[in-house]
FIRO-422393 format. One record per residue: y, x, z of N, C-alpha, C in turn; chain. Coordinates in steps of 0.001 Angstrom, whole numbers, plus 500000, padded with zeros to 6 digits. Example, Ala and Ser with C-alpha at 12.3 -4.5 7.8 and 13.67 -1.06 7.14 Angstrom:
<seses>
{{494310,513190,507800},{495500,512300,507800},{496700,513200,507800},"A"}
{{497750,512850,507080},{498940,513670,507140},{500030,512900,507870},"A"}
</seses>
This chain:
<seses>
{{302608,754474,512164},{303451,753292,512164},{302643,752064,512547},"A"}
{{303230,751230,513416},{302703,749889,513620},{303554,749011,512709},"A"}
{{302963,748496,511644},{303745,747796,510625},{302824,746896,509821},"A"}
{{303377,746310,508786},{302589,745495,507870},{302421,746260,506560},"A"}
{{301219,746672,506220},{301014,747440,504991},{301564,746692,503782},"A"}
{{302277,747428,502920},{302845,746827,501725},{304193,746169,501942},"A"}
{{304603,746014,503192},{305921,745458,503483},{306994,746462,503081},"A"}
{{308177,745952,502710},{309255,746858,502297},{309588,747882,503374},"A"}
{{309556,747455,504632},{309888,748375,505712},{308912,749554,505748},"A"}
{{307630,749245,505665},{306626,750303,505696},{306758,751225,504492},"A"}
{{306996,750640,503329},{307101,751457,502113},{308340,752353,502148},"A"}
{{309467,751819,502612},{310694,752619,502657},{310595,753726,503694},"A"}
{{309960,753433,504823},{309816,754488,505826},{308855,755568,505343},"A"}
{{307790,755170,504668},{306865,756155,504127},{307572,757058,503113},"A"}
{{308430,756462,502276},{309184,757260,501306},{310097,758249,502017},"A"}
{{310681,757818,503143},{311545,758711,503912},{310759,759880,504494},"A"}
{{309542,759607,504960},{308703,760691,505468},{308400,761705,504372},"A"}
{{308059,761199,503194},{307772,762115,502085},{309012,762931,501716},"A"}
{{310181,762306,501766},{311417,763009,501431},{311701,764137,502404},"A"}
{{311169,764016,503618},{311375,765056,504632},{310204,766030,504705},"A"}
{{309326,765971,503719},{308225,766914,503670},{307099,766614,504626},"A"}
{{307031,765385,505101},{305980,764998,506035},{304833,764328,505289},"A"}
{{303653,764335,505887},{302543,763617,505256},{302769,762112,505327},"A"}
{{302040,761387,504520},{302123,759922,504526},{301792,759402,505923},"A"}
{{302624,758532,506482},{302309,758014,507816},{301073,757121,507802},"A"}
{{300321,757184,508865},{299166,756301,509040},{299691,754948,509507},"A"}
{{299404,753891,508761},{299906,752554,509086},{298816,751761,509799},"A"}
{{299134,751334,511021},{298251,750451,511773},{298772,749033,511579},"A"}
{{298005,748154,510940},{298508,746802,510676},{298765,746032,511975},"A"}
{{299843,745279,511992},{300127,744420,513130},{298979,743445,513383},"A"}
{{298339,743005,512320},{297240,742054,512503},{296097,742667,513313},"A"}
{{295869,743980,513172},{294832,744634,513968},{295213,744628,515446},"A"}
{{296478,744945,515723},{296934,744975,517108},{296888,743574,517715},"A"}
{{297312,742584,516942},{297432,741216,517460},{296093,740521,517648},"A"}
{{295044,741043,517020},{293717,740468,517238},{293018,741124,518421},"A"}
{{293785,741929,519172},{293258,742485,520416},{292664,743855,520293},"A"}
{{292724,744432,519103},{292161,745754,518917},{293096,746845,519399},"A"}
{{292585,748059,519416},{293405,749215,519782},{294413,749483,518688},"A"}
{{295515,750103,519077},{296520,750483,518083},{296022,751628,517196},"A"}
{{294861,752207,517500},{294243,753249,516671},{295198,754405,516414},"A"}
{{295894,754817,517469},{296819,755937,517325},{296037,757225,517186},"A"}
{{296400,757997,516195},{295724,759264,515951},{296640,760396,516400},"A"}
{{296165,761277,517242},{296966,762407,517701},{296254,763706,517331},"A"}
{{297039,764776,517168},{296429,766068,516892},{296235,766817,518208},"A"}
{{295729,768011,518132},{295409,768764,519342},{296646,769115,520154},"A"}
{{297794,769191,519498},{299020,769576,520194},{299852,768372,520619},"A"}
{{299353,767175,520401},{300120,765991,520779},{301404,765840,519976},"A"}
{{301361,766259,518726},{302577,766250,517911},{302718,765005,517046},"A"}
{{302006,763966,517378},{302084,762742,516591},{303118,761804,517210},"A"}
{{304003,761286,516356},{304997,760300,516782},{304565,758930,516285},"A"}
{{304798,757911,517098},{304425,756539,516761},{305677,755692,516647},"A"}
{{305843,755069,515506},{306977,754185,515257},{306489,752736,515243},"A"}
{{307183,751871,515973},{306890,750443,515958},{307901,749766,515047},"A"}
{{307424,749086,514021},{308317,748370,513119},{308055,746873,513226},"A"}
{{308889,746096,512561},{308766,744646,512596},{307478,744191,511904},"A"}
{{306875,743101,512386},{305730,742538,511654},{306116,742034,510272},"A"}
{{307418,741879,510016},{307863,741428,508702},{307542,739968,508459},"A"}
{{307255,739641,507221},{307031,738248,506841},{305561,737962,506548},"A"}
{{304674,738735,507157},{303246,738539,506940},{302790,737231,507573},"A"}
{{302233,736336,506786},{301855,735008,507266},{300755,735084,508322},"A"}
{{299811,736001,508169},{298718,736089,509147},{299243,736617,510480},"A"}
{{300138,737606,510429},{300731,738110,511665},{301543,737016,512350},"A"}
{{302258,736219,511557},{303045,735135,512132},{302148,734125,512833},"A"}
{{301012,733804,512222},{300079,732851,512835},{299503,733410,514128},"A"}
{{299264,734704,514178},{298749,735312,515397},{299815,735341,516491},"A"}
{{301077,735456,516094},{302159,735501,517068},{302553,734117,517565},"A"}
{{302707,733170,516643},{303221,731843,517006},{302167,730754,517032},"A"}
{{301008,731050,516487},{299988,730020,516341},{299974,729504,514913},"A"}
{{298922,728794,514513},{298809,728297,513136},{299944,727330,512807},"A"}
{{300297,727295,511525},{301341,726386,511079},{302115,726972,509923},"A"}
{{303059,726203,509424},{303903,726630,508316},{304731,727834,508750},"A"}
{{304606,728972,508051},{305400,730143,508433},{306907,729885,508380},"A"}
{{307337,728880,507625},{308770,728588,507508},{309284,727711,508639},"A"}
{{308390,727274,509524},{308829,726343,510562},{309760,727025,511564},"A"}
{{310634,726221,512159},{311501,726685,513223},{310796,726434,514548},"A"}
{{310841,727417,515441},{310246,727222,516758},{309069,728140,517009},"A"}
{{308464,727975,518158},{307342,728827,518550},{307776,730127,519193},"A"}
{{309053,730206,519569},{309585,731465,520075},{308991,731914,521393},"A"}
{{308678,730979,522287},{308111,731359,523585},{306763,732037,523399},"A"}
{{305890,731415,522591},{304581,732021,522350},{304736,733337,521592},"A"}
{{305629,733356,520589},{305870,734585,519827},{306251,735711,520762},"A"}
{{307178,735474,521655},{307684,736533,522538},{306592,737016,523488},"A"}
{{305850,736084,524054},{304782,736468,524982},{303727,737311,524270},"A"}
{{303308,736877,523090},{302284,737611,522335},{302811,738969,521885},"A"}
{{304061,738991,521433},{304653,740223,520926},{304809,741256,522038},"A"}
{{305333,740847,523190},{305541,741813,524273},{304214,742288,524855},"A"}
{{303208,741424,524874},{301878,741882,525297},{301376,742967,524345},"A"}
{{301601,742756,523055},{301174,743750,522063},{301944,745056,522237},"A"}
{{303234,744969,522541},{304021,746186,522775},{303437,746993,523931},"A"}
{{303037,746302,524990},{302459,746996,526150},{301161,747703,525769},"A"}
{{300330,747050,524945},{299075,747685,524524},{299351,748895,523652},"A"}
{{300334,748780,522767},{300677,749917,521904},{301127,751104,522742},"A"}
{{301966,750840,523745},{302445,751924,524603},{301285,752576,525345},"A"}
{{300350,751759,525847},{299205,752307,526577},{298306,753118,525655},"A"}
{{298049,752616,524460},{297201,753336,523504},{297850,754657,523100},"A"}
{{299165,754636,522958},{299876,755865,522580},{299752,756914,523671},"A"}
{{299902,756492,524918},{299768,757439,526031},{298354,758004,526085},"A"}
{{297358,757136,525931},{295967,757608,525998},{295664,758622,524901},"A"}
{{296301,758436,523745},{296050,759347,522616},{296829,760648,522737},"A"}
{{297709,760726,523712},{298519,761933,523853},{299624,762024,522822},"A"}
{{299937,760898,522176},{301034,760855,521199},{302313,760391,521904},"A"}
{{303396,760246,521132},{304673,759861,521719},{305316,758747,520913},"A"}
{{305828,757756,521633},{306540,756663,520982},{307951,757101,520614},"A"}
{{308383,756727,519419},{309748,757030,518999},{310746,756125,519724},"A"}
{{310355,754897,520026},{311249,753957,520696},{310626,753422,521969},"A"}
{{311442,752861,522835},{310995,752345,524119},{310635,750871,523994},"A"}
{{309437,750495,524416},{308992,749114,524243},{309764,748150,525140},"A"}
{{310221,748611,526296},{311007,747739,527164},{312365,747430,526529},"A"}
{{312955,748406,525870},{314199,748167,525129},{313982,747097,524064},"A"}
{{312891,747227,523326},{312598,746261,522260},{312452,744862,522847},"A"}
{{311768,744756,523989},{311568,743455,524617},{312896,742819,525012},"A"}
{{313832,743607,525503},{315149,743067,525874},{315917,742642,524632},"A"}
{{315893,743457,523588},{316626,743115,522368},{316084,741845,521721},"A"}
{{314809,741547,521940},{314199,740358,521344},{314346,739114,522213},"A"}
{{315115,739227,523297},{315448,738076,524137},{316966,738022,524244},"A"}
{{317595,737094,523543},{319058,737065,523467},{319713,736909,524832},"A"}
{{319067,736210,525735},{319650,736019,527069},{319647,737323,527855},"A"}
{{318536,738023,527843},{318456,739304,528550},{319361,740346,527911},"A"}
{{319413,740340,526593},{320248,741303,525881},{321726,741077,526209},"A"}
{{322163,739824,526167},{323556,739490,526479},{323895,739929,527904},"A"}
{{322995,739663,528845},{323242,740027,530236},{323350,741533,530409},"A"}
{{322498,742300,529708},{322558,743761,529821},{323874,744290,529274},"A"}
{{324297,743789,528132},{325559,744245,527549},{326737,743883,528446},"A"}
{{326743,742660,528927},{327844,742205,529772},{327939,743053,531045},"A"}
{{326798,743376,531642},{326796,744185,532855},{327341,745587,532600},"A"}
{{327181,746072,531364},{327661,747403,531012},{329110,747398,530534},"A"}
{{329743,746221,530503},{331129,746144,530065},{331323,746120,528565},"A"}
{{330243,745892,527819},{330354,745766,526365},{330899,744369,526043},"A"}
{{331895,744242,525171},{332442,742912,524887},{331430,742018,524177},"A"}
{{331206,740842,524756},{330308,739844,524184},{330978,738484,524326},"A"}
{{330641,737515,523477},{331186,736170,523652},{330737,735582,524994},"A"}
{{331576,734751,525562},{331215,734087,526812},{329991,733210,526591},"A"}
{{329054,733261,527541},{327824,732484,527424},{327797,731368,528458},"A"}
{{327168,730263,528086},{326984,729145,529002},{325741,729375,529864},"A"}
{{325666,728742,531040},{324422,728792,531821},{323283,728153,531029},"A"}
{{322086,728268,531574},{320889,727782,530895},{321036,726325,530456},"A"}
{{320565,726062,529233},{320645,724731,528641},{319247,724303,528226},"A"}
{{318837,723067,528607},{317499,722612,528290},{317423,721370,527430},"A"}
{{318587,720839,527032},{318597,719629,526214},{319983,719464,525603},"A"}
{{320085,718527,524648},{321387,718250,524053},{322349,717684,525094},"A"}
{{321870,716773,525927},{322741,716185,526947},{323272,717261,527887},"A"}
{{322402,718177,528257},{322833,719252,529149},{323805,720198,528443},"A"}
{{323569,720431,527168},{324486,721257,526398},{325886,720666,526411},"A"}
{{326001,719363,526151},{327318,718728,526131},{327975,718783,527511},"A"}
{{327167,718631,528559},{327722,718732,529912},{328251,720137,530174},"A"}
{{327474,721135,529798},{327892,722528,530009},{329150,722849,529192},"A"}
{{329210,722350,527971},{330395,722582,527150},{331629,721946,527784},"A"}
{{331483,720739,528290},{332607,720045,528924},{333075,720794,530166},"A"}
{{332132,721273,530972},{332480,722005,532187},{333246,723287,531867},"A"}
{{332865,723952,530761},{333502,725214,530384},{334728,725014,529493},"A"}
{{334984,723768,529103},{336110,723514,528212},{335887,724048,526811},"A"}
{{334643,724068,526358},{334311,724578,525026},{334068,723427,524058},"A"}
{{334697,723488,522922},{334435,722519,521852},{333650,723134,520700},"A"}
{{333593,724454,520648},{332888,725128,519560},{331968,726185,520151},"A"}
{{330693,726101,519818},{329714,727053,520343},{328707,727424,519256},"A"}
{{328032,728531,519491},{326860,728902,518708},{325642,728696,519591},"A"}
{{324686,727923,519103},{323439,727670,519823},{322349,728497,519140},"A"}
{{321700,729376,519912},{320720,730292,519331},{319391,730204,520074},"A"}
{{318284,730042,519361},{316986,730177,520026},{316885,731547,520682},"A"}
{{316389,731582,521902},{316400,732823,522678},{315638,733951,522005},"A"}
{{314594,733612,521247},{313756,734652,520649},{313759,734579,519122},"A"}
{{314783,734000,518546},{314839,733854,517098},{315338,735103,516403},"A"}
{{315193,735112,515094},{315707,736201,514260},{316080,735629,512897},"A"}
{{316850,736387,512152},{317263,735989,510800},{317931,734619,510775},"A"}
{{318659,734294,511843},{319400,733028,511976},{318496,731806,512031},"A"}
{{317196,732004,512279},{316286,730869,512372},{316692,729967,513531},"A"}
{{316999,728715,513225},{317351,727756,514255},{318744,727893,514834},"A"}
{{319530,728825,514347},{320895,728988,514869},{321756,727814,514407},"A"}
{{322561,727278,515331},{323411,726129,515046},{324851,726467,515423},"A"}
{{325758,726360,514464},{327189,726495,514739},{327716,725087,514977},"A"}
{{328034,724785,516228},{328344,723415,516645},{329822,723262,516977},"A"}
{{330438,722229,516401},{331831,721906,516684},{331931,720439,517098},"A"}
{{332730,720179,518128},{332986,718806,518548},{334491,718564,518539},"A"}
{{334870,717285,518450},{336289,716922,518411},{336459,715547,519028},"A"}
{{337674,715218,519447},{337911,713888,520037},{337481,712773,519091},"A"}
{{337135,711637,519692},{336714,710500,518883},{335256,710529,518510},"A"}
{{334491,711420,519144},{333065,711488,518871},{332687,712253,517626},"A"}
{{333665,712919,517013},{333349,713693,515802},{332529,714925,516161},"A"}
{{331592,715258,515304},{330700,716380,515568},{330245,716984,514248},"A"}
{{329998,718285,514269},{329565,718986,513053},{328657,720137,513468},"A"}
{{327457,720146,512935},{326498,721207,513223},{326074,721848,511908},"A"}
{{326337,723143,511771},{325975,723886,510562},{324784,724776,510889},"A"}
{{323735,724688,510078},{322501,725409,510366},{321672,725546,509095},"A"}
{{320686,726431,509153},{319734,726533,508035},{318466,725741,508327},"A"}
{{318414,725061,509473},{317222,724292,509853},{317224,722944,509139},"A"}
{{316217,722703,508322},{316105,721458,507562},{315067,720555,508217},"A"}
{{315427,719298,508423},{314526,718356,509082},{313507,717812,508086},"A"}
{{312244,717832,508472},{311160,717278,507656},{310371,716292,508511},"A"}
{{309370,715681,507922},{308563,714704,508644},{307779,715344,509784},"A"}
{{307528,716639,509699},{306725,717314,510719},{307539,718233,511617},"A"}
{{308840,718277,511432},{309675,719152,512251},{310725,719841,511410},"A"}
{{311292,720901,511940},{312341,721634,511236},{311768,722901,510608},"A"}
{{312256,723207,509413},{311846,724426,508716},{313093,725206,508336},"A"}
{{312913,726511,508198},{314007,727363,507754},{314229,727163,506263},"A"}
{{315475,727003,505908},{315837,726810,504511},{316808,727908,504096},"A"}
{{316772,728272,502837},{317748,729229,502323},{319081,728560,502029},"A"}
{{319134,727247,502231},{320385,726510,502001},{320941,726040,503343},"A"}
{{322174,726458,503622},{322840,726024,504845},{323223,724557,504693},"A"}
{{323029,723764,505756},{323320,722336,505690},{324139,721928,506910},"A"}
{{324693,720718,506857},{325544,720218,507932},{325039,718863,508420},"A"}
{{324961,718707,509724},{324643,717426,510358},{325919,716898,511011},"A"}
{{326266,715651,510710},{327555,715110,511139},{327456,713918,512082},"A"}
{{326265,713546,512499},{326143,712422,513431},{325520,712917,514727},"A"}
{{325912,712311,515832},{325405,712762,517122},{323894,712589,517235},"A"}
{{323299,711490,516767},{321836,711388,516848},{321127,712525,516113},"A"}
{{321640,712888,514943},{321015,713981,514188},{321142,715308,514932},"A"}
{{322333,715557,515485},{322559,716818,516194},{321729,716853,517477},"A"}
{{321682,715734,518193},{320896,715677,519421},{319419,715924,519133},"A"}
{{318910,715346,518045},{317502,715549,517675},{317236,717017,517399},"A"}
{{318154,717670,516699},{317998,719092,516367},{317983,719948,517629},"A"}
{{318973,719769,518489},{319059,720597,519700},{317866,720349,520612},"A"}
{{317470,719096,520758},{316324,718794,521617},{315027,719381,521059},"A"}
{{314950,719500,519738},{313765,720116,519131},{313733,721623,519383},"A"}
{{314901,722243,519452},{314986,723689,519664},{314839,724068,521135},"A"}
{{315247,723187,522026},{315381,723519,523441},{314114,724025,524123},"A"}
{{312916,723494,523826},{311724,723965,524557},{311464,725460,524434},"A"}
{{311965,726095,523384},{311770,727541,523223},{312828,728355,523949},"A"}
{{313775,727692,524610},{314835,728408,525308},{316026,728618,524405},"A"}
{{317211,728348,524923},{318431,728466,524132},{319409,729436,524785},"A"}
{{320120,730146,523951},{321240,730981,524382},{322472,730426,523692},"A"}
{{323472,730025,524475},{324654,729363,523916},{325891,730198,524222},"A"}
{{326657,730493,523180},{327856,731308,523321},{329078,730574,522793},"A"}
{{330221,730888,523394},{331476,730392,522859},{331654,730910,521433},"A"}
{{332101,730052,520539},{332359,730430,519140},{333456,731484,519121},"A"}
{{333181,732612,518509},{334138,733716,518402},{334763,733654,517014},"A"}
{{336028,733240,516895},{336640,733121,515555},{336671,734474,514844},"A"}
{{336054,734524,513675},{335914,735780,512956},{337023,735986,511934},"A"}
{{337301,737243,511676},{338273,737600,510651},{337745,737201,509276},"A"}
{{338638,737080,508324},{338258,736692,506966},{338903,737631,505952},"A"}
{{338223,737774,504833},{338770,738501,503682},{338516,737645,502446},"A"}
{{339545,737445,501665},{339416,736664,500431},{338779,735296,500681},"A"}
{{339153,734674,501802},{338667,733333,502097},{337256,733261,502635},"A"}
{{336651,734399,502946},{335286,734429,503478},{335291,735151,504821},"A"}
{{334673,734537,505851},{334575,735209,507134},{333622,736387,507001},"A"}
{{333783,737362,507884},{332901,738523,507805},{332583,739056,509196},"A"}
{{331474,739778,509259},{331139,740588,510417},{330533,741888,509911},"A"}
{{330098,742726,510817},{329557,744026,510444},{328161,744206,511016},"A"}
{{327250,744722,510227},{325991,745249,510744},{326163,746764,510784},"A"}
{{326102,747311,511989},{326261,748750,512175},{324961,749309,512727},"A"}
{{324405,750284,512048},{323185,750942,512500},{323593,752182,513292},"A"}
{{323074,752268,514504},{323357,753401,515379},{322071,754203,515537},"A"}
{{322110,755466,515157},{320935,756334,515216},{321255,757528,516095},"A"}
{{320389,757785,517054},{320580,758893,517990},{321950,758809,518674},"A"}
{{322377,757588,518957},{323614,757380,519694},{324878,757354,518868},"A"}
{{324786,757613,517572},{325981,757661,516726},{325921,756586,515639},"A"}
{{326992,755811,515484},{327026,754859,514366},{326985,755626,513044},"A"}
{{325951,755356,512250},{325738,756139,511032},{325850,755324,509754},"A"}
{{325559,754034,509825},{325568,753181,508637},{326257,751863,508981},"A"}
{{326972,751311,508024},{327644,750028,508268},{327716,749240,506973},"A"}
{{327546,747934,507100},{327681,747051,505951},{328494,745837,506386},"A"}
{{329374,745393,505512},{330162,744185,505743},{329376,743009,505194},"A"}
{{329252,741945,506006},{328569,740733,505561},{329594,739596,505531},"A"}
{{329780,739008,504364},{330775,737947,504212},{330087,736637,503835},"A"}
{{330734,735521,504182},{330137,734230,503872},{331180,733124,503915},"A"}
{{330864,732015,503242},{331667,730801,503349},{331223,729968,504543},"A"}
{{330113,730379,505179},{329554,729646,506303},{329738,730441,507591},"A"}
{{329540,729809,508759},{329660,730552,510012},{328634,731679,510141},"A"}
{{327427,731478,509571},{326410,732524,509595},{326580,733403,508361},"A"}
{{326544,734714,508567},{326804,735639,507454},{325537,736290,506915},"A"}
{{324371,735878,507396},{323125,736507,506949},{323024,736500,505427},"A"}
{{322614,737618,504874},{322599,737767,503419},{321637,736797,502750},"A"}
{{320533,736453,503425},{319569,735542,502806},{320051,734093,502838},"A"}
{{321166,733826,503524},{321722,732472,503580},{322990,732348,502745},"A"}
{{323081,733156,501718},{324234,733083,500834},{325332,734066,501163},"A"}
{{325127,734862,502211},{326094,735906,502517},{326065,736991,501449},"A"}
{{327104,737792,501439},{327187,738867,500443},{327773,740111,501094},"A"}
{{327369,741242,500584},{327957,742486,501081},{329426,742557,500655},"A"}
{{330268,742921,501615},{331690,743023,501345},{332131,744461,501141},"A"}
{{333430,744643,501014},{334038,745943,500736},{334342,746636,502066},"A"}
{{333511,747607,502432},{333699,748296,503704},{335022,749048,503739},"A"}
{{335383,749665,502628},{336644,750415,502594},{337826,749489,502864},"A"}
{{337777,748275,502319},{338863,747318,502535},{338937,746899,504000},"A"}
{{337788,746714,504631},{337768,746348,506047},{338312,747488,506899},"A"}
{{337944,748713,506571},{338466,749853,507327},{339977,749940,507203},"A"}
{{340481,749686,506002},{341946,749716,505830},{342600,748608,506646},"A"}
{{341966,747421,506654},{342543,746288,507385},{342558,746550,508892},"A"}
{{341539,747235,509395},{341475,747527,510821},{342351,748708,511206},"A"}
{{342598,749598,510246},{343323,750826,510559},{342392,751832,511210},"A"}
{{342793,753071,511236},{341915,754105,511786},{341610,753866,513254},"A"}
{{342632,753421,514016},{342399,753151,515428},{341435,751985,515609},"A"}
{{341628,750922,514849},{340750,749771,514956},{339326,750103,514553},"A"}
{{339163,750870,513487},{337829,751258,513041},{337149,752120,514102},"A"}
{{337902,753039,514703},{337336,753889,515745},{336909,753044,516949},"A"}
{{337696,752026,517307},{337331,751161,518429},{336089,750338,518096},"A"}
{{335987,749891,516849},{334807,749127,516434},{333541,749974,516574},"A"}
{{333585,751208,516105},{332414,752074,516199},{332112,752439,517652},"A"}
{{333166,752552,518467},{332958,752865,519874},{332191,751728,520561},"A"}
{{332530,750479,520228},{331790,749346,520800},{330310,749444,520421},"A"}
{{330039,749820,519175},{328644,749927,518725},{327918,751065,519441},"A"}
{{328604,752190,519641},{327988,753305,520361},{327719,752926,521814},"A"}
{{328636,752205,522436},{328430,751755,523815},{327274,750763,523902},"A"}
{{327132,749961,522862},{326005,749025,522821},{324690,749793,522768},"A"}
{{324611,750774,521896},{323378,751563,521782},{323063,752293,523073},"A"}
{{324086,752706,523807},{323866,753414,525069},{323179,752527,526110},"A"}
{{323231,751221,525923},{322527,750300,526817},{321025,750316,526574},"A"}
{{320594,750974,525486},{319173,751060,525130},{318821,752528,524889},"A"}
{{318887,753332,525948},{318756,754787,525785},{317405,755249,525258},"A"}
{{316389,754411,525392},{315080,754813,524889},{314864,754516,523424},"A"}
{{315869,753940,522771},{315722,753530,521365},{316447,754504,520457},"A"}
{{315727,755061,519503},{316335,755987,518554},{317325,755269,517658},"A"}
{{317038,753992,517351},{317892,753223,516446},{318084,751817,516976},"A"}
{{319314,751308,516866},{319567,749885,517072},{320508,749411,515972},"A"}
{{320365,748139,515606},{321285,747524,514648},{322203,746586,515414},"A"}
{{323490,746797,515316},{324472,746021,516074},{325194,745076,515122},"A"}
{{325168,743772,515453},{325957,742795,514706},{327286,742652,515433},"A"}
{{328330,743194,514823},{329641,743262,515457},{330576,742216,514867},"A"}
{{331115,741376,515734},{332097,740378,515331},{333487,740988,515394},"A"}
{{334274,740735,514362},{335672,741172,514314},{336532,739925,514461},"A"}
{{337393,739908,515464},{338198,738733,515728},{339163,738408,514610},"A"}
{{339594,737143,514575},{340525,736701,513533},{341811,737509,513540},"A"}
{{342190,738049,514723},{343401,738880,514803},{343131,740324,514383},"A"}
{{341870,740631,514080},{341421,741964,513658},{341678,743025,514721},"A"}
{{341810,742594,515961},{342027,743518,517069},{340895,743429,518107},"A"}
{{340308,742251,518213},{339249,742063,519202},{337877,742208,518541},"A"}
{{336920,742664,519348},{335552,742830,518869},{334595,742241,519907},"A"}
{{333451,741798,519443},{332405,741311,520337},{331059,741534,519662},"A"}
{{330043,741808,520457},{328697,742028,519932},{327954,740703,519941},"A"}
{{327493,740287,518768},{326763,739023,518647},{325271,739209,518866},"A"}
{{324715,740292,518346},{323275,740533,518438},{323035,742043,518488},"A"}
{{321895,742417,519064},{321398,743786,518958},{319984,743680,518408},"A"}
{{319729,744380,517317},{318481,744230,516569},{317607,745472,516705},"A"}
{{316396,745262,517217},{315459,746378,517319},{314985,746842,515950},"A"}
{{315043,745936,514962},{314569,746258,513612},{315679,745998,512589},"A"}
{{316883,746405,512930},{318047,746096,512091},{318386,747138,511062},"A"}
{{317380,747845,510548},{317638,748963,509640},{317238,748688,508192},"A"}
{{316805,747464,507884},{316385,747164,506514},{317626,746886,505659},"A"}
{{318229,747951,505164},{319445,747877,504355},{319269,748769,503136},"A"}
{{318432,748344,502193},{318112,749192,501034},{319362,749617,500276},"A"}
{{319381,750885,499906},{320476,751399,499091},{321705,751821,499871},"A"}
{{321746,751536,501168},{322918,751890,501973},{322767,753315,502488},"A"}
{{323790,754127,502294},{323761,755498,502797},{324764,755668,503930},"A"}
{{324627,756781,504640},{325389,757016,505851},{326893,757091,505645},"A"}
{{327617,756790,506711},{329076,756789,506667},{329599,758191,506373},"A"}
{{330634,758306,505545},{331234,759614,505270},{331689,760289,506560},"A"}
{{331409,761565,506645},{331832,762329,507810},{330826,762365,508934},"A"}
{{329743,761572,508821},{328688,761618,509839},{327575,762537,509364},"A"}
{{326699,762913,510301},{325587,763773,509911},{324612,763049,508977},"A"}
{{324701,761697,508935},{323801,760913,508078},{324400,760625,506705},"A"}
{{325550,761192,506401},{326169,760932,505098},{325197,761289,503970},"A"}
{{325031,760340,503054},{324129,760558,501933},{322684,760193,502212},"A"}
{{322348,759874,503453},{320970,759531,503807},{320834,758030,504010},"A"}
{{319731,757436,503561},{319501,756027,503850},{319079,755879,505309},"A"}
{{318960,754641,505791},{318706,754421,507213},{317360,754990,507659},"A"}
{{316374,754949,506781},{315049,755421,507177},{314968,756944,507172},"A"}
{{315540,757571,506155},{315530,759029,506115},{316330,759596,507280},"A"}
{{317437,758953,507609},{318223,759398,508761},{317416,759291,510046},"A"}
{{316618,758249,510180},{315809,758099,511389},{314702,759145,511468},"A"}
{{314080,759458,510339},{313052,760494,510344},{313670,761814,510781},"A"}
{{314828,762128,510215},{315503,763378,510563},{315863,763394,512050},"A"}
{{316386,762279,512558},{316767,762213,513965},{315559,762301,514880},"A"}
{{314436,761681,514486},{313228,761738,515306},{312691,763161,515379},"A"}
{{312643,763835,514244},{312173,765221,514242},{313059,766091,515115},"A"}
{{314376,765828,515040},{315307,766610,515857},{315139,766301,517337},"A"}
{{315018,765013,517667},{314911,764629,519083},{313679,765231,519723},"A"}
{{312565,765189,519043},{311327,765652,519658},{311117,767148,519509},"A"}
{{312076,767827,518849},{312046,769289,518838},{313220,769840,519635},"A"}
{{313922,768936,520363},{315055,769305,521222},{316205,769910,520434},"A"}
{{316310,769550,519164},{317434,770007,518351},{318400,768849,518163},"A"}
{{319679,769123,517883},{320615,768018,517649},{320239,767244,516405},"A"}
{{320601,765966,516367},{320210,765088,515254},{320740,765583,513930},"A"}
{{321860,766291,513976},{322476,766740,512730},{321970,768107,512287},"A"}
{{321012,768679,513049},{320480,769984,512668},{319724,769888,511360},"A"}
{{319569,771003,510703},{318836,771027,509443},{317343,771047,509744},"A"}
{{316796,769864,509980},{315372,769734,510285},{314671,769181,509044},"A"}
{{313865,769993,508419},{313182,769551,507216},{314141,769478,506039},"A"}
{{313603,769171,504892},{314407,769081,503670},{314624,767628,503320},"A"}
{{315197,766874,504263},{315349,765430,504053},{316410,765148,503019},"A"}
{{316050,764348,502035},{316997,763900,501010},{316794,762424,500819},"A"}
{{317752,761763,500179},{317568,760334,499910},{316589,760159,498781},"A"}
</seses>
C-alpha cells in the first residue's frame, strides 16, 4: 500500500486483508514517495504482489510536501498539490513495473478524477448526466460575465483540484444586487481556511474577495442542480462501485447545499430513498453510477457522488472520487455479491478475483467483515 501509516484508511484496509487470510500489507508512507524516494515495492519471484494506492489522508507532513509549507487547514494550493501528486503517481507506476508487481488501479484514471474539469469532460463525452459547466473562469468578474451569458443565477464554484468540499462555494444571485455565497471557507488575516462550520457571505465585496482568492488554483463552475429533499433536508448519494458494479451506497443529508458529513451532514435512510425513487428510479440511479465507473476502466473502485433531482426523476454526477471508499460500518447492498462486506473487504475480494481471472463474486478466500 502507498498510504499514511496509522491512518484510518490504511488500518481498515489492513484489517480487510487479514479477514481474507492475507498477510499484513507492506505500507509505503506517502512521505517517503513525496521526498523523491522509491516506492519500495516488494515483489515475489512470481510477480504476485499487488500495489494499492490510497489517499495521503490528513497527514500534515504529506500535505506540506504536496502543497508547500503552511497551515494544513488553509484553502488553496491545488495547482502545486496536483502537479506534485501526479508526478508521484508516475513514479509509483514506474517503480511497480520495475519490481514486476501490479497496480490495482490505473494512475491516469486517478489523475483525471482529481481534476474536476477533466473528469466532467470525460463523463460528458461518454453521455453520463452531469450539471452544465461554464467555460474557464479566472476571476469573480469573469464568473459573473459567464453566468450572465449562460443565464445562470445559481452555480456551484469548485476548486479544480479540491476535495472534501474545500473551497466549494454555492453561489446565488438575484435582482437588485442581492447575493449569497455558502461555503466552509472562513476568511482570516492570512487567507481562507477550511472550517467545520458552514458560513454565508452576503455582500458582493466579500464574495468577490473569496472567488478571486480561489481562482489562481483553477475553478470548475457548474449550474446549481436542485436536489431532492427528505424531512426538510436536501440529500445526495455516495455510491461505491467495485469491479464495475455498484456495491455500497449511503444517503447524505444536510440543511446546507453541501452534504459532506464533516460539515454537519448526516447519513440518511437509504430504504426510504429507495422507496421514494421506486424500483425503476433506483435501478436508473445505479445504472448512472455503473456508467460513470465504466469511464475509468482501469480503476477497481470509484466513489460516485450522485445528485437526485428535486423531481426525483433526474440524476447527475457531481463528483467521482478515486478515494471515495472511507465509509466505516457500511456493508454492501442487499442482493449484490458484496452484501455483508465493508468497502475494503469487498475491494480485497474483487482484487484477488480480478488478478486470478475469476469473477468478483467468486468465492476467493475466506473474506468476512
